[in-house]
DRENNUTOR-738078 format. One line per 8 residues: number of its first residue (from 1); their letters; for each residue x, y, z of N, C-alpha, C. Coordinates in steps of 0.001 Angstrom, whole numbers. Layout:
N
NUM) A) X,Y,Z,X,Y,Z,X,Y,Z  ...
// end
This chain:
354
1) MEAPPNTA) 6435,27433,14775,6353,26782,13468,5616,25451,13595  4707,25177,12648,3889,23961,12713,4764,22739,12463  4559,21736,13277,5330,20500,13135,4932,19780,11855  5868,19128,11164,5524,18396,9943,4642,17187,10252  3801,16803,9329,2953,15626,9537,3816,14360,9710  3231,13395,10339,3914,12122,10538,3887,11308,9248  5051,11032,8703,5134,10306,7434,5875,8975,7610  6103,8570,8866,6852,7326,9093,5954,6127,8748
9) YTPFDIRD) 6490,5222,7945,5751,4024,7587,6035,2930,8594  4979,2389,9181,5115,1236,10072,4020,239,9725  4294,-1060,9778,3260,-2052,9492,2077,-1883,10429  881,-2117,9924,-329,-1938,10727,-386,-2959,11867  -721,-2466,13049,-815,-3312,14235,-2286,-3607,14502  -2697,-4879,14299,-4128,-5218,14471,-4576,-5091,15894  -3633,-5026,16851,-4022,-4902,18262,-4338,-3448,18628  -4019,-2524,17740,-4238,-1106,17994,-5685,-751,17692
17) TTWWAKRE) -6457,-448,18724,-7858,-65,18518,-8108,1386,18921  -7025,2169,19003,-7191,3583,19392,-8000,4365,18363  -8087,3834,17130,-8841,4528,16079,-10315,4623,16425  -10818,3693,17236,-12265,3664,17514,-12716,4954,18173  -11966,5428,19127,-12341,6670,19821,-12290,7870,18890  -11494,7770,17803,-11351,8880,16870,-12056,8602,15544  -12886,7556,15513,-13516,7157,14258,-14388,8274,13672  -14504,8242,12356,-15252,9279,11679,-16729,9134,11959
25) LGSPDDPY) -17317,10197,12477,-18762,10234,12727,-19458,11262,11869  -18658,11870,10983,-19235,12922,10145,-19132,14297,10790  -18895,15282,10008,-18827,16644,10521,-20185,17086,11053  -20220,17871,12150,-21497,18388,12636,-22258,19186,11582  -21510,19709,10567,-22153,20484,9530,-22766,19639,8415  -22421,18346,8390,-22955,17485,7325,-24475,17361,7447  -25185,17418,6337,-26666,17366,6359,-27204,16182,7135  -26569,15026,7013,-27123,13826,7652,-26896,13826,9161
33) NQIPKLKP) -26184,14804,9682,-26035,14936,11116,-26966,15978,11714  -27733,16611,10885,-28699,17623,11379,-30002,16912,11753  -29949,16129,12801,-31110,15328,13210,-31357,15523,14691  -32611,15264,15128,-32911,15375,16561,-32103,14354,17362  -31804,14704,18593,-31048,13831,19474,-31865,13533,20722  -31947,12242,21059,-32693,11859,22251,-31908,12208,23502  -32648,12480,24554,-32041,12714,25882,-32300,11475,26742  -31433,11221,27705,-31658,10056,28580,-33010,10026,29261
41) TDPEYDEY) -33634,11174,29357,-34966,11212,30003,-36120,10941,29031  -35827,10850,27733,-36869,10550,26763,-37321,9107,26896  -38619,8843,26655,-39132,7483,26918,-38509,6402,26049  -38084,6732,24815,-37521,5693,23930,-36052,5436,24182  -35402,6294,24977,-33950,6210,25101,-33498,4863,25604  -34004,4431,26755,-33583,3127,27311,-33987,1981,26401  -35152,2097,25775,-35625,1017,24890,-34661,803,23715  -34198,1893,23119,-33315,1778,21972,-31930,1331,22358
49) IETAERNF) -31465,1757,23533,-30179,1291,24044,-30236,-230,24256  -31308,-667,24884,-31457,-2110,25136,-31593,-2894,23842  -32327,-2335,22854,-32483,-3006,21564,-31141,-3172,20900  -30322,-2102,20894,-29016,-2158,20260,-28104,-3193,20965  -28095,-3196,22267,-27247,-4162,23000,-27701,-5587,22719  -29006,-5797,22645,-29519,-7130,22344,-29123,-7532,20926  -29158,-6581,20004,-28735,-6846,18625,-27257,-7263,18549  -26418,-6548,19309,-24986,-6894,19305,-24794,-8334,19781
57) DTLLQEYE) -25451,-8676,20876,-25303,-10025,21444,-25806,-11096,20456  -26960,-10852,19854,-27538,-11837,18932,-26667,-12021,17712  -26190,-10905,17169,-25374,-10970,15960,-24060,-11708,16242  -23450,-11415,17376,-22177,-12061,17723,-22392,-13553,17945  -23519,-13930,18527,-23834,-15341,18714,-23969,-16071,17365  -24693,-15474,16411,-24847,-16102,15117,-23519,-16162,14360  -22658,-15203,14603,-21340,-15190,13979,-20460,-16326,14537  -20531,-16546,15852,-19657,-17521,16487,-20210,-18932,16441
65) NEEGWNLS) -21549,-19094,16374,-22164,-20397,16462,-22240,-21078,15085  -21636,-22278,14978,-21635,-23013,13735,-22786,-23998,13609  -23528,-24176,14679,-24591,-25177,14692,-25779,-24758,13799  -26207,-25652,12936,-27385,-25413,12137,-27167,-24738,10805  -25950,-24262,10548,-25692,-23580,9268,-25472,-24589,8156  -26057,-24282,6990,-25930,-25154,5822,-25217,-24395,4693  -24239,-25014,4094,-23486,-24361,3015,-24360,-24231,1768  -24452,-23001,1248,-25151,-22773,-15,-24167,-22788,-1180
73) KEENDVRV) -23088,-22004,-1028,-22060,-21992,-2087,-20830,-21274,-1589  -19729,-21487,-2286,-18486,-20725,-2112,-18098,-20161,-3453  -18086,-18831,-3526,-17872,-18161,-4814,-17144,-16840,-4567  -16143,-16548,-5413,-15375,-15311,-5294,-14815,-15141,-3858  -14350,-16255,-3293,-13759,-16261,-1961,-14738,-15767,-891  -16022,-16050,-1110,-17059,-15762,-127,-17796,-17069,164  -17961,-17361,1431,-18725,-18559,1863,-20128,-18117,2265  -21148,-18682,1618,-22530,-18297,1856,-23270,-19472,2485
81) EWKALPDD) -23968,-19218,3609,-24674,-20268,4332,-26078,-19800,4713  -26924,-20750,5076,-28270,-20435,5542,-28647,-21319,6715  -29602,-20848,7489,-30068,-21588,8675,-31565,-21398,8831  -32259,-22498,9055,-33685,-22442,9394,-33851,-22178,10889  -34712,-21238,11233,-34921,-20888,12633,-36240,-21456,13134  -36349,-21756,14418,-37612,-22298,14973,-38775,-21337,14756  -39928,-21871,14349,-41151,-21093,14232,-41014,-19908,13259  -40155,-20070,12253,-39986,-18976,11279,-39693,-19601,9917
89) EVYCCRGA) -40444,-19224,8903,-40271,-19777,7575,-39218,-19052,6764  -38740,-17919,7272,-37706,-17150,6578,-36353,-17494,7145  -35415,-17895,6279,-34088,-18296,6725,-33264,-17111,7248  -32345,-17431,8127,-31258,-16526,8474,-30095,-16899,7574  -29460,-15940,6994,-28384,-16185,6028,-27094,-15509,6430  -25969,-16082,5988,-24666,-15551,6400,-23664,-15665,5240  -22953,-14584,5011,-21850,-14578,4050,-20600,-14134,4745  -19451,-14733,4374,-18193,-14400,5051,-17036,-14475,4063
97) GIIRATAE) -16116,-13514,4173,-14944,-13489,3326,-13952,-12487,3825  -12717,-12606,3335,-11639,-11686,3756,-11637,-10439,2878  -11489,-9293,3510,-11341,-8012,2813,-9998,-7425,3203  -9219,-7050,2211,-7869,-6480,2457,-7997,-4991,2767  -8257,-4721,4011,-8373,-3338,4512,-8453,-3411,6023  -8271,-2273,6683,-8407,-2215,8126,-9866,-2248,8531  -10117,-2608,9779,-11491,-2573,10284,-12026,-1165,10251  -11163,-182,10413,-11595,1219,10399,-12170,1601,9048
105) VIRLHLVQ) -11499,1234,7980,-11964,1571,6629,-13216,770,6266  -13223,-512,6616,-14416,-1341,6334,-15627,-810,7068  -15443,-479,8326,-16548,82,9122,-17098,1351,8482  -16204,2210,7955,-16631,3457,7344,-17537,3183,6142  -17193,2189,5322,-17979,1863,4135,-19330,1254,4494  -19419,660,5651,-20665,28,6066,-21654,1008,6684  -21153,1916,7518,-22061,2789,8274,-22328,4118,7573  -21446,4521,6652,-21627,5782,5936,-22690,5611,4864
113) IDLRQFWD) -23834,6205,5032,-24976,5985,4154,-24615,6313,2700  -23887,7434,2490,-23587,7824,1111,-22735,6827,355  -22006,5969,1075,-21117,5011,425,-21800,3707,49  -22993,3483,558,-23673,2213,321,-24007,2021,-1157  -24205,3104,-1877,-24562,2994,-3302,-23466,2292,-4108  -22239,2260,-3575,-21144,1682,-4320,-21013,160,-4149  -21754,-388,-3176,-21678,-1859,-2994,-23042,-2542,-2913  -24109,-1776,-2985,-25437,-2363,-2931,-26245,-1824,-4116
121) PMFEGGHY) -26376,-2601,-5200,-27017,-2089,-6414,-28508,-1820,-6250  -29138,-2403,-5212,-30562,-2171,-4982,-30811,-959,-4101  -29763,-392,-3506,-29919,726,-2584,-30405,1961,-3331  -31430,2575,-2775,-32020,3771,-3395,-31686,5031,-2634  -31707,4954,-1310,-31413,6142,-506,-31622,5862,965  -31247,6845,1777,-31428,6688,3200,-31033,7954,3931  -31422,8021,5209,-31052,9163,6035,-31177,8773,7505  -30489,9525,8338,-30645,9362,9762,-31900,10080,10225
129) KLEVCENI) -32664,9413,11066,-33922,10008,11566,-33726,10580,12973  -32921,9891,13796,-32820,10231,15205,-31510,9712,15756  -30844,10483,16557,-29637,10014,17237,-29967,9674,18685  -29724,8424,19042,-29968,8008,20419,-28736,8364,21272  -27579,7966,20788,-26300,8346,21383,-25276,8251,20270  -24013,8460,20595,-22992,8532,19558,-22940,7305,18654  -23228,6119,19189,-23092,4915,18403,-24392,4213,18084  -25553,4866,18350,-26855,4281,18057,-27767,5335,17421
137) RVVYYSFK) -28363,4976,16300,-29257,5901,15609,-30451,5137,15025  -31529,5880,14789,-32652,5361,14014,-32416,5810,12570  -32454,4861,11648,-32059,5128,10263,-33144,4641,9304  -33314,5373,8225,-34243,4992,7143,-33468,4551,5921  -33892,3413,5321,-33299,2929,4085,-34430,2577,3116  -34199,2850,1818,-35124,2401,802,-34353,1677,-301  -35026,669,-897,-34386,-176,-1890,-35274,-384,-3090  -34665,-361,-4278,-35391,-593,-5505,-35702,-2088,-5615
145) APWPVTSR) -36739,-2390,-6396,-37081,-3788,-6662,-37466,-3906,-8154  -37120,-5024,-8774,-37468,-5214,-10192,-38967,-5359,-10370  -39496,-4814,-11466,-40927,-4965,-11800,-41253,-6440,-11884  -42410,-6876,-11372,-43529,-6112,-10840,-43501,-5965,-9303  -42377,-6238,-8693,-42277,-6157,-7226,-42186,-4700,-6804  -42889,-4359,-5735,-42878,-3015,-5190,-41579,-2773,-4396  -41046,-1565,-4485,-39853,-1223,-3728,-40113,-1396,-2232  -39038,-1629,-1475,-39143,-1853,-34,-38406,-752,709
153) DFYVVAGE) -38851,-515,1957,-38102,416,2813,-38135,-103,4241  -37238,475,5074,-37066,45,6455,-36817,1240,7349  -37293,1177,8557,-36751,2005,9657,-36113,1041,10650  -34887,1340,11024,-34150,405,11906,-33458,1169,13027  -33241,458,14138,-32297,907,15143,-30939,362,14726  -30009,1243,14453,-28686,840,13980,-27642,1230,15028  -26816,268,15390,-25786,532,16399,-24465,-75,15989  -23386,432,16577,-22049,-118,16329,-21272,-145,17628
161) KITDDGIV) -20398,-1147,17754,-19561,-1243,18956,-18287,-1989,18591  -17277,-1927,19470,-16052,-2673,19312,-15839,-3472,20594  -15488,-4730,20440,-15250,-5583,21603,-13840,-5381,22142  -13589,-5984,23309,-12260,-5837,23925,-11164,-6422,23053  -11477,-7412,22230,-10463,-8011,21362,-10494,-7435,19954  -11109,-6272,19771,-11001,-5537,18500,-11987,-5925,17432  -12992,-6761,17735,-14022,-7097,16756,-15047,-5976,16677  -15328,-5521,15474,-16294,-4462,15266,-17639,-5058,14836
169) ISAVNSVV) -18696,-4577,15494,-20051,-5086,15216,-20922,-3921,14775  -21617,-4085,13667,-22565,-3117,13172,-23909,-3859,12977  -24884,-3545,13841,-26133,-4319,13878,-27359,-3433,13704  -28385,-3998,13024,-29657,-3280,12836,-30820,-4199,13144  -31952,-3561,13479,-33193,-4282,13733,-34335,-3311,13474  -35385,-3803,12826,-36500,-2917,12472,-37145,-2320,13701  -37673,-1122,13541,-38338,-411,14620,-39598,233,14052  -40645,304,14885,-41901,954,14499,-42038,2215,15337
177) RPDCPERE) -42250,3319,14646,-42434,4612,15319,-43623,5311,14714  -44404,6027,15514,-45576,6722,14975,-45206,7842,13997  -43982,8384,14119,-43564,9458,13227,-42816,8903,12009  -42908,7589,11774,-42285,6952,10607,-43334,6148,9854  -44342,6818,9286,-45414,6095,8603,-44932,5456,7302  -45708,4505,6808,-45374,3883,5540,-45515,4899,4398  -44669,4762,3369,-44665,5686,2248,-45419,5077,1090  -46069,5952,348,-46757,5503,-843,-45724,4971,-1852
185) GYVRAQLK) -46028,3833,-2453,-45123,3249,-3419,-44081,2312,-2838  -44126,2111,-1505,-43160,1217,-846,-43933,272,86  -43376,-902,251,-43822,-1837,1276,-42844,-1800,2406  -43319,-1584,3632,-42451,-1515,4798,-42008,-2936,5166  -40759,-3253,4917,-40194,-4558,5185,-39663,-4637,6624  -39286,-5829,7036,-38797,-6021,8408,-37428,-6695,8378  -36555,-6183,9196,-35241,-6798,9404,-35198,-7285,10840  -35012,-8585,11014,-34653,-9081,12340,-33147,-8833,12477
193) TSGFVIKP) -32614,-9022,13663,-31232,-8680,13927,-30333,-9087,12778  -29734,-8103,12141,-28882,-8310,10971,-27702,-7358,11075  -26651,-7646,10284,-25545,-6707,10287,-24210,-7391,10000  -23134,-6682,10373,-21788,-7116,10012,-20927,-7322,11263  -20045,-8298,11168,-19018,-8522,12164,-17670,-8476,11470  -16794,-7589,11950,-15471,-7391,11332,-14398,-7851,12287  -13663,-8891,11922,-12594,-9414,12788,-11237,-9203,12138  -10373,-8347,12723,-9056,-8134,12173,-8224,-9437,12179
201) LDNDDDGT) -7487,-9656,11102,-6588,-10795,10972,-5166,-10304,10908  -4212,-11220,11002,-2814,-10831,10795,-2650,-10236,9382  -1726,-9290,9247,-1501,-8655,7960,-1104,-9704,6917  -1429,-9399,5659,-1036,-10286,4564,484,-10304,4444  998,-11213,3585,2440,-11355,3452,3111,-10084,2991  2400,-9243,2222,2983,-7991,1751,2751,-6822,2707  2204,-7123,3910,1986,-6095,4900,630,-5446,4864  -229,-5830,3912,-1549,-5224,3776,-2461,-5706,4906
209) PRCMVSYV) -3116,-4811,5613,-4093,-5207,6645,-5253,-5969,6014  -5874,-6850,6786,-7025,-7608,6270,-7917,-7988,7435  -9173,-8223,7106,-10170,-8627,8102,-11083,-9694,7529  -11559,-10559,8410,-12646,-11474,8057,-13952,-10730,8334  -14764,-10580,7293,-16023,-9824,7420,-17186,-10801,7212  -18101,-10830,8161,-19290,-11684,8094,-20536,-10825,8064  -21468,-11216,7198,-22760,-10508,7094,-23861,-11491,7422  -24644,-11186,8426,-25762,-12030,8855,-27036,-11245,8614
217) VQCKPMGW) -28017,-11879,7959,-29238,-11165,7641,-30441,-12079,7721  -31535,-11557,8254,-32838,-12205,8178,-33843,-11091,7820  -34224,-11093,6547,-35069,-10035,6035,-36447,-10610,5624  -37484,-9950,6110,-38853,-10281,5718,-39378,-9123,4862  -39467,-9327,3544,-39866,-8231,2692,-41337,-7891,2778  -42137,-8749,3449,-43580,-8578,3599,-44244,-8593,2216  -45502,-8238,2152,-46197,-8293,876,-46510,-9722,445  -46642,-9930,-863,-47163,-11194,-1374,-46060,-12176,-1810
225) IPNMIVNT) -44793,-11826,-1649,-43701,-12657,-2188,-43643,-13980,-1425  -43667,-15124,-2139,-43617,-16438,-1491,-42302,-16629,-702  -42397,-17370,403,-41206,-17568,1246,-40076,-18264,502  -40411,-19127,-455,-39371,-19814,-1214,-38510,-18804,-1959  -39133,-17813,-2547,-38403,-16780,-3272,-37667,-15882,-2292  -38316,-15563,-1168,-37672,-14734,-141,-36376,-15381,324  -36414,-16670,578,-35214,-17367,1080,-34123,-17423,21  -34517,-17613,-1225,-33536,-17631,-2308,-32818,-16278,-2413
233) VNIEQGMV) -33588,-15219,-2355,-33018,-13876,-2411,-32161,-13594,-1188  -32619,-13960,-23,-31841,-13706,1198,-30502,-14426,1173  -30488,-15666,680,-29215,-16399,626,-28217,-15660,-252  -28694,-15090,-1361,-27808,-14379,-2266,-27228,-13114,-1614  -27902,-12601,-593,-27406,-11403,80,-26040,-11623,690  -25667,-12879,966,-24349,-13162,1499,-23224,-12711,585  -23494,-12657,-722,-22475,-12244,-1682,-22171,-10759,-1614  -22859,-10036,-778,-22581,-8616,-620,-21138,-8388,-150
241) IHAIRNAI) -20562,-9383,482,-19157,-9274,946,-18248,-9036,-268  -18502,-9729,-1380,-17684,-9542,-2581,-17844,-8119,-3115  -19068,-7591,-3092,-19294,-6222,-3611,-18614,-5183,-2729  -18666,-5394,-1419,-18000,-4449,-501,-16485,-4493,-706  -15960,-5703,-851,-14527,-5882,-1088,-14083,-5090,-2328  -14860,-5212,-3428,-14503,-4522,-4658,-14598,-2995,-4509  -15634,-2531,-3815,-15794,-1082,-3622,-14663,-494,-2798  -14273,-1183,-1741,-13181,-692,-901,-11850,-717,-1669
249) ALTQVMIE) -11613,-1824,-2382,-10362,-1925,-3137,-10256,-804,-4176  -11346,-516,-4866,-11340,530,-5887,-11113,1906,-5245  -11815,2171,-4153,-11649,3462,-3460,-10209,3638,-3004  -9618,2594,-2411,-8254,2706,-1905,-7255,2916,-3031  -7416,2223,-4138,-6502,2383,-5267,-6562,3830,-5799  -7770,4382,-5895,-7888,5729,-6412,-7316,6775,-5453  -7545,6600,-4168,-6999,7519,-3176,-5464,7460,-3204  -4922,6238,-3243,-3461,6086,-3280,-2872,6796,-4500
257) ECVYKLFS) -3430,6536,-5680,-2892,7136,-6914,-3017,8648,-6898  -4177,9139,-6432,-4422,10578,-6481,-3509,11318,-5499  -3399,10837,-4259,-2530,11492,-3281,-1086,11467,-3754  -642,10348,-4276,739,10222,-4759,1015,11261,-5884  79,11401,-6808,285,12331,-7924,165,13797,-7478  -677,14057,-6486,-813,15430,-6002,488,15934,-5365  1207,15021,-4683,2477,15442,-4069,3452,15972,-5111  3433,15386,-6305,4386,15783,-7336,3811,16775,-8340
265) LPDEQFNA) 2573,17180,-8182,1956,18125,-9092,2643,19487,-8987  3174,20061,-10082,3814,21385,-10008,2878,22445,-9446  3450,23379,-8695,2630,24431,-8076,1803,25206,-9089  2370,25453,-10291,1641,26240,-11278,428,25484,-11829  374,24168,-11624,-788,23380,-12070,-1763,23098,-10934  -1425,23630,-9737,-2302,23400,-8598,-3390,24458,-8599  -4264,24358,-9607,-5416,25245,-9728,-6621,24390,-10036  -7799,24987,-9999,-9033,24220,-10132,-9050,23402,-11430
273) KGLKRLIY) -8598,23978,-12509,-8606,23281,-13781,-7629,22101,-13776  -6400,22343,-13300,-5406,21276,-13260,-5760,20190,-12297  -6352,20553,-11162,-6745,19565,-10150,-7878,18695,-10666  -8845,19306,-11323,-9950,18529,-11875,-9477,17546,-12918  -8518,18013,-13753,-7958,17143,-14780,-7274,15937,-14139  -6506,16179,-13068,-5763,15092,-12406,-6734,14099,-11753  -7727,14629,-11041,-8669,13768,-10323,-9468,12910,-11292  -9969,13506,-12366,-10739,12754,-13359,-9883,11734,-14082
281) KVIDNNNG) -8613,12042,-14279,-7707,11089,-14906,-7543,9841,-14029  -7423,10062,-12717,-7325,8933,-11795,-8607,8087,-11812  -9761,8760,-11835,-11037,8034,-11889,-11131,7215,-13170  -10751,7819,-14293,-10803,7110,-15585,-9821,5942,-15617  -8612,6137,-15076,-7613,5097,-15071,-8106,3830,-14363  -8957,3998,-13395,-9410,2853,-12592,-10855,2474,-12864  -11446,3111,-13904,-12853,2845,-14219,-13707,3015,-12959  -13409,4065,-12205,-14089,4307,-10937,-15299,5191,-11088
289) KKDMLYDP) -15860,5499,-9929,-17037,6384,-9878,-16610,7681,-9156  -17133,8769,-9666,-16713,10098,-9230,-16789,10277,-7708  -17910,9921,-7109,-18088,10217,-5690,-17248,9310,-4788  -16750,8199,-5330,-15851,7360,-4549,-14610,8138,-4104  -14150,9056,-4965,-12984,9853,-4658,-13352,11217,-4085  -14393,11820,-4639,-14772,13152,-4179,-15321,13139,-2760  -15984,12045,-2347,-16539,11990,-988,-15447,12133,74  -14402,11275,87,-13372,11446,1120,-12584,12731,952
297) FSYVIANT) -12337,13151,-270,-11588,14392,-515,-12346,15601,48  -13638,15661,-242,-14441,16787,250,-14444,16819,1756  -14547,15646,2365,-14650,15596,3821,-13375,16088,4486  -12202,15631,4048,-10971,15986,4727,-10465,17378,4328  -10827,17862,3152,-10353,19174,2716,-11331,20274,3104  -12630,20054,2906,-13635,21077,3160,-14427,20819,4436  -14143,19680,5108,-14805,19335,6364,-16296,19117,6198  -16712,18753,4997,-18131,18385,4742,-18172,17595,3464
305) RKPARAVE) -19130,16656,3383,-19286,15903,2156,-20165,16616,1151  -20742,17698,1555,-21622,18444,681,-21166,19921,579  -19973,20151,15,-19503,21532,-88,-20380,22362,-1014  -20405,23657,-741,-21274,24549,-1504,-20710,24827,-2887  -19418,24549,-3101,-18812,24723,-4432,-17825,23604,-4699  -17298,23585,-5899,-16427,22499,-6331,-15232,22401,-5403  -14876,21164,-5008,-13769,20976,-4091,-12449,21427,-4700  -12333,21377,-6054,-11113,21837,-6704,-10915,23343,-6493
313) EIMEELGK) -12028,24102,-6484,-11931,25536,-6244,-11473,25809,-4797  -11979,25005,-3876,-11579,25149,-2475,-10087,24819,-2331  -9627,23778,-3028,-8215,23385,-2987,-7318,24491,-3512  -7712,25069,-4636,-6917,26155,-5213,-6849,27362,-4267  -7955,27690,-3651,-8010,28821,-2733,-7133,28608,-1487  -7143,27381,-955,-6334,27075,221,-4855,27010,-87  -4509,26572,-1274,-3100,26427,-1648,-2592,25011,-1368  -1551,24640,-2078,-1080,23267,-2033,-595,22859,-636
321) KVVMRRLW) 144,23721,57,703,23358,1356,-422,22999,2350  -1452,23825,2417,-2552,23585,3331,-3316,22332,2915  -3588,22213,1634,-4368,21097,1127,-3665,19761,1401  -2351,19707,1109,-1634,18443,1266,-1542,18041,2743  -1449,19000,3632,-1468,18664,5061,-2843,18125,5478  -3893,18785,5042,-5239,18329,5366,-5493,16941,4755  -5068,16788,3519,-5316,15544,2816,-4535,14387,3463  -3299,14653,3802,-2478,13599,4392,-2974,13238,5802
329) NGSQAYMR) -3172,14260,6621,-3626,14015,7983,-5026,13397,8003  -5896,13885,7125,-7280,13436,7150,-7499,12080,6495  -6531,11612,5717,-6699,10323,5025,-5860,9241,5644  -5433,9427,6894,-4568,8424,7517,-5251,7062,7660  -6578,7079,7854,-7270,5785,7926,-7059,4988,6644  -7154,5653,5502,-6907,4987,4208,-5429,4687,3993  -4566,5635,4409,-3134,5413,4205,-2648,4173,4961  -3135,4018,6206,-2726,2839,6992,-3299,1560,6383
337) SIAKKQVF) -4491,1684,5779,-5130,521,5181,-4461,147,3842  -4064,1151,3063,-3394,906,1802,-2009,355,2026  -1296,906,3036,10,382,3492,1039,270,2364  1144,1342,1560,2136,1347,512,3281,2322,872  4491,1769,954,5661,2555,1370,5916,3762,472  5721,3593,-839,6058,4675,-1758,5210,5922,-1518  3978,5750,-1051,3142,6917,-753,3698,7645,470  4120,6896,1491,4713,7525,2681,6037,8208,2325
345) EAAEKYFA) 6798,7606,1420,8066,8213,986,7818,9492,231  6786,9526,-606,6429,10755,-1335,6016,11854,-373  5269,11456,667,4837,12438,1669,6044,12975,2443  6933,12079,2823,8114,12521,3572,8956,13499,2761  9134,13198,1481,9895,14078,584,9248,15446,467  7932,15460,309,7239,16741,127,7270,17605,1374  6921,16998,2530,6819,17749,3765,8186,18161,4322  9233,17523,3865,10583,17900,4302,10942,19313,3837
353) SN) 10342,19740,2731,10638,21070,2196,9446,21962,2099  8346,21534,2634,7120,22361,2621,6449,22337,3983
// end
């Protein structure tokens, strides 16, 4: 007989970094994982490994070093600063603020390309081009620009790592490859070492996990834009922390409400029509966006973010017992981040008899 899922509620331990080895990398069947993989014998392999390691070191240095930073503003609990660099007219900029979530959930929203649309209004699209190793990839991003400015795009070496003291680093740096030519209608911009540093903090007074998240960026959009305007725009990029905070908070609230209501949904209503009604009601209640909820649900229930048919149909076919086990086990990253006892109590009650 299958053992019941773990429903014991315990306060989140910021010293626990075991999640890193189990972090979500996407199902092998997901479209964005269908990319070429470098071998250690390939000529670019060592170069990209060294680039990523250098990016980690540089980003961590800018995060820790207070010398030279100038305060631009403090708004919505985000501190935004800028720094002039030697022999460079484009500023390096930094935004920092607390986000009430675990490093695991924050990291997921930063590295998962499909989720960027919820916190970056200029984001147009992106895809993985090449996998160097499990934590380093070549990635393409494109961004919209207001008329008359031409849209921008980037190819970057993107890497992630966790330090011995639990700090998560996600760093990018532009890369030039012969198989990544410039696209018509876009200006190929440049990113010097940029990215995020996520430092877990002690839980809030109500037990909610939280992290200090810092974003460091030096972007050269290229083209004809004057450096004065470039620097003004770059400084505003620090406020992305506020947008990420809101996107994560909204996603977590919707997941919490939906999972809680699914536990109590009568079996006779556990069909595609009833499930769709419940899910859309949760989205409407929170003025949310459809894919904020459907993305994690599709992944943990159907094991892909791009199911061939409606996830509600898959849920009905699997049945409530199977779905709730998959949903509970697969959403533990969010459950630990949400840290609400009543959701764990609802799970315990349901699984005790199912």
